[in-house]
C-alpha positions as CSV (number, residue, x, y, z in Angstrom):
1,M,20.9,-209.1,57.8
2,F,21.6,-212.7,56.9
3,F,23.0,-213.5,53.4
4,M,23.1,-216.8,51.8
5,K,26.4,-218.1,50.4
6,S,26.7,-219.0,46.8
7,A,27.7,-222.5,45.6
8,Y,31.1,-221.1,44.5
9,E,31.8,-219.8,48.1
10,Y,31.2,-223.3,49.4
11,I,33.5,-224.7,46.7
12,K,36.2,-222.2,47.7
13,E,36.1,-223.3,51.4
14,N,36.2,-226.9,50.4
15,L,39.2,-226.3,48.1
16,R,41.2,-224.6,50.9
17,S,40.5,-227.4,53.4
18,N,41.5,-230.2,50.9
19,L,44.6,-228.5,49.4
20,K,47.1,-230.0,51.8
21,D,46.0,-233.6,51.0
22,K,45.9,-232.9,47.3
23,L,49.5,-231.6,47.3
24,V,50.7,-234.9,48.7
25,E,49.0,-236.7,45.8
26,W,50.2,-234.3,43.2
27,R,53.8,-234.7,44.2
28,K,53.6,-238.4,43.4
29,Q,52.2,-237.8,39.9
30,P,54.2,-237.0,36.8
31,V,55.5,-233.5,36.2
32,I,52.8,-232.8,33.5
33,S,49.7,-234.8,34.0
34,R,46.3,-234.5,32.3
35,V,43.4,-234.1,34.7
36,E,39.7,-234.9,34.2
37,K,38.3,-231.7,35.9
38,P,40.0,-228.5,37.0
39,F,40.8,-228.3,40.7
40,D,39.5,-224.7,41.0
41,I,36.4,-224.8,38.8
42,L,35.5,-221.1,39.5
43,R,38.9,-219.9,38.4
44,A,38.9,-222.1,35.4
45,R,35.5,-220.9,34.3
46,N,36.5,-217.3,34.7
47,L,39.5,-217.9,32.4
48,G,37.4,-219.5,29.6
49,Y,37.1,-223.2,30.6
50,K,33.9,-225.0,29.5
51,D,33.0,-228.6,30.3
52,K,32.7,-229.8,26.7
53,K,34.6,-231.7,24.1
54,G,37.8,-230.0,22.9
55,F,38.9,-228.7,26.3
56,V,41.9,-230.3,28.2
57,V,43.3,-229.4,31.6
58,A,46.9,-230.3,32.4
59,R,48.5,-229.9,35.8
60,V,52.2,-228.8,35.7
61,R,54.6,-229.1,38.6
62,L,57.6,-226.7,38.7
63,R,60.5,-226.6,41.0
64,R,60.7,-223.4,43.0
65,G,63.8,-221.3,43.6
66,G,66.3,-219.4,41.3
67,R,68.0,-221.0,38.4
68,K,71.7,-221.6,39.1
69,N,74.8,-220.9,37.1
70,P,77.2,-223.8,36.5
71,V,79.7,-224.2,39.4
72,V,83.4,-224.2,38.8
73,H,84.9,-227.4,40.2
74,K,88.5,-227.0,39.0
75,G,91.0,-224.2,38.4
76,R,90.6,-220.6,39.4
77,R,87.3,-219.4,40.7
78,S,86.1,-216.0,39.8
79,K,85.0,-213.8,42.7
80,R,82.4,-212.3,40.5
81,Q,80.7,-215.6,39.9
82,S,77.2,-215.4,41.3
83,P,75.5,-218.7,42.3
84,K,72.1,-217.5,41.3
85,K,70.6,-216.4,38.0
86,V,67.2,-214.8,37.9
87,L,65.0,-216.2,35.2
88,K,63.2,-213.4,33.3
89,M,60.1,-215.4,32.8
90,N,57.5,-215.9,35.5
91,Y,56.8,-219.5,36.6
92,Q,53.3,-219.5,35.1
93,W,54.7,-218.7,31.7
94,V,57.2,-221.5,32.0
95,A,54.4,-223.9,33.0
96,E,52.4,-222.9,29.9
97,Q,55.4,-223.5,27.7
98,R,56.1,-226.9,29.1
99,A,52.4,-228.0,28.7
100,S,52.4,-226.6,25.1
101,R,55.4,-228.7,24.2
102,R,54.0,-231.8,25.8
103,Y,50.6,-231.5,24.0
104,S,51.7,-230.1,20.7
105,N,48.4,-230.5,19.0
106,L,46.6,-228.3,21.5
107,E,46.6,-224.6,22.1
108,V,47.0,-222.9,25.5
109,L,44.0,-220.8,26.4
110,N,45.0,-219.7,29.9
111,S,46.4,-220.9,33.2
112,Y,46.3,-220.3,36.9
113,K,48.2,-221.3,40.0
114,V,46.6,-224.1,42.1
115,G,49.1,-224.3,45.0
116,K,52.6,-224.5,46.2
117,D,54.6,-226.3,48.8
118,G,58.2,-226.1,50.0
119,K,59.7,-227.3,46.7
120,N,57.1,-227.0,43.9
121,Y,54.6,-224.7,42.3
122,F,51.5,-226.3,40.8
123,F,49.7,-224.7,37.8
124,E,46.7,-225.9,35.8
125,V,46.9,-225.0,32.1
126,I,43.6,-224.8,30.1
127,M,44.2,-226.1,26.6
128,V,41.9,-226.2,23.6
129,D,41.9,-228.6,20.6
130,P,41.6,-226.3,17.5
131,Q,40.7,-229.2,15.2
132,R,37.4,-230.0,17.0
133,H,34.2,-228.7,15.4
134,E,32.9,-227.8,18.9
135,I,35.7,-225.2,19.2
136,Q,35.6,-224.0,15.6
137,N,31.8,-223.3,15.8
138,D,32.0,-221.5,19.2
139,K,32.0,-217.8,18.4
140,N,33.9,-217.0,21.6
141,L,36.7,-219.5,20.8
142,A,36.9,-219.5,17.0
143,W,39.8,-217.0,17.1
144,I,42.2,-219.7,18.6
145,T,41.8,-221.9,15.5
146,S,43.5,-219.4,13.1
147,P,47.1,-220.2,12.1
148,E,48.5,-217.0,13.6
149,N,47.6,-218.2,17.1
150,R,49.7,-221.3,17.0
151,N,52.2,-221.8,19.9
152,R,51.0,-218.8,21.8
153,P,53.1,-219.4,25.0
154,L,56.3,-220.1,23.0
155,R,55.9,-216.6,21.4
156,G,54.9,-214.8,24.6
157,L,51.3,-214.1,23.7
158,T,49.4,-215.6,26.6
159,S,48.2,-213.5,29.5
160,A,50.9,-214.7,31.9
161,A,53.6,-214.1,29.2
162,K,52.4,-210.6,28.5
163,K,52.4,-209.8,32.2
164,S,56.0,-211.1,32.5
165,R,57.1,-209.1,29.4
166,G,55.7,-205.9,31.0
167,L,52.9,-205.4,28.5
168,R,50.1,-205.0,31.0
169,H,50.6,-201.3,31.8
170,K,52.1,-199.4,29.0
171,K,54.5,-197.0,30.6
172,H,57.5,-195.5,28.9
173,E,59.8,-195.7,31.9
174,A,60.3,-199.5,31.9
175,K,59.6,-200.3,28.3
176,V,60.2,-203.9,27.3
177,R,58.2,-203.9,24.1
178,P,58.4,-205.6,21.7
179,S,61.2,-207.6,23.2
180,L,64.2,-207.3,25.6
181,R,66.6,-207.7,22.7
182,A,65.0,-204.8,20.9
183,W,65.4,-202.6,24.0
184,N,69.1,-203.5,24.5
185,R,68.5,-205.8,27.5
186,R,67.4,-202.9,29.6
187,G,63.9,-204.1,30.4
188,K,64.1,-206.1,33.6
């Protein structure tokens, strides 16, 4: 039998073919840049994006690789000094935090990975303006306007942050709830 492709399947094929050229453009742009439309419209809509007033999409570029400890240039060098330090936050959570600090009047709704090259990760962060009447009157988004949902990525409450904190699957073997400090740094 012959099946017709949906419009979103054609969009996916087009995205894959154009990604290499887009990465060249994105490398020349600022680290955090506001974009008119999301690159992957299907993924953005699945995560809550709507094309109406009050929604902002920001593209964040992050350097890949482990974070490094400071290197000793003088004196005795310790043999136990490791050159690499593993960051306990995933890159998506870091991207959400940077976008949230840049646009402090907006709230982060969600984010997704757009692409990566040899040096960088690229994420698009969907942000919402809680002061807009369009957002306040939307029954699916009115929850984000309440004061207890301020600075969600900085407090580890977004989806990527909860995944990095180990709150997706509640098992008692590797428990990192409510925080690593409360669990005596034994979480990760």
